[in-house]
C-alpha positions as CSV (number, residue, x, y, z in Angstrom):
1,M,-2.3,-7.0,-12.2
2,S,-5.0,-6.2,-9.7
3,G,-5.2,-2.8,-8.0
4,R,-4.9,-4.3,-4.5
5,Y,-1.7,-6.4,-5.5
6,L,-0.2,-3.2,-7.3
7,S,-0.7,-1.2,-4.1
8,A,0.8,-3.6,-1.9
9,L,3.8,-3.8,-4.2
10,M,4.2,0.1,-4.3
11,I,4.0,0.1,-0.4
12,G,6.5,-2.6,0.0
13,A,8.9,-0.9,-2.4
14,V,8.8,2.3,-0.5
15,L,9.2,0.7,2.8
16,A,12.2,-1.2,1.5
17,A,13.8,1.8,0.2
18,F,14.3,3.0,3.6
19,T,15.5,0.0,5.4
20,S,17.5,-3.0,5.1
21,T,15.7,-5.0,7.7
22,A,12.2,-6.2,7.5
23,F,9.6,-5.2,10.2
24,A,6.2,-4.0,10.5
25,Y,5.2,-0.6,9.4
26,S,2.6,1.7,10.6
27,G,-0.4,2.3,8.4
28,G,0.6,5.9,8.4
29,V,3.7,5.2,6.6
30,K,2.3,2.9,4.3
31,G,-0.5,5.6,3.2
32,A,1.8,8.8,3.4
33,C,4.4,7.4,0.9
34,R,2.4,5.3,-1.6
35,A,2.0,8.4,-4.1
36,D,5.7,9.3,-3.7
37,Y,6.8,5.9,-4.8
38,K,4.4,5.7,-7.7
39,R,5.5,9.2,-8.8
40,F,9.3,8.8,-8.5
41,C,10.3,5.3,-8.2
42,S,7.7,2.7,-9.5
43,A,10.3,1.7,-12.3
44,H,12.1,-0.2,-9.6
45,A,10.9,-3.4,-8.0
46,I,11.0,-4.1,-4.3
47,D,14.3,-6.3,-4.6
48,D,16.0,-3.8,-6.9
49,P,19.1,-2.3,-5.2
50,G,18.5,1.0,-7.1
51,L,15.1,1.7,-5.5
52,R,16.9,2.9,-2.2
53,R,18.9,5.3,-4.3
54,C,15.8,6.4,-6.2
55,M,13.9,7.3,-3.1
56,D,16.9,9.2,-1.7
57,K,17.3,11.1,-4.9
58,A,13.8,11.9,-4.8
59,G,14.2,13.0,-1.1
60,R,13.7,16.7,-1.8
61,S,10.6,16.1,-3.8
62,L,8.9,13.6,-1.4
63,S,5.7,14.9,0.0
64,K,5.7,16.5,3.6
65,A,3.4,13.8,4.8
66,C,5.7,10.9,3.7
67,V,8.8,12.5,5.1
68,A,7.1,13.4,8.4
69,A,5.9,9.8,8.6
70,L,9.3,8.4,8.0
71,V,10.8,10.6,10.5
72,N,8.2,10.0,13.1
73,T,8.6,6.1,12.8
74,G,12.6,6.4,12.9
75,E,12.9,5.4,9.3
76,V,14.8,8.5,8.3
77,S,16.5,10.8,10.6
78,K,15.2,14.3,11.2
79,A,18.7,15.6,10.5
80,R,18.7,13.8,7.1
81,A,15.3,15.2,6.2
82,T,16.4,18.7,7.0
83,Q,20.0,18.8,5.9
84,R,20.1,16.6,2.7
85,W,16.5,16.8,1.6
86,G,15.5,20.2,2.7
87,H,12.4,19.4,4.5
88,S,11.5,21.4,7.6
89,F,9.4,20.6,10.6
């Protein structure tokens, strides 16, 4: 599998984890969450229903950059990031 294809697959999986509808995501979210997907949930395919649960479970461990990007784009609420995941802004 080529590196470019694998990167696109990882980005897609992270984005799929946080939304049930498909639409364009910012480059900031794609870049900010790439390592988090690879670290915590790469065992899940994009269309795997367990991916969303995996990323939510990893929420406390997600990088601040990823969480901030998700909150700033409205993919995750600030309340969820602070109350459930324990991130502060």
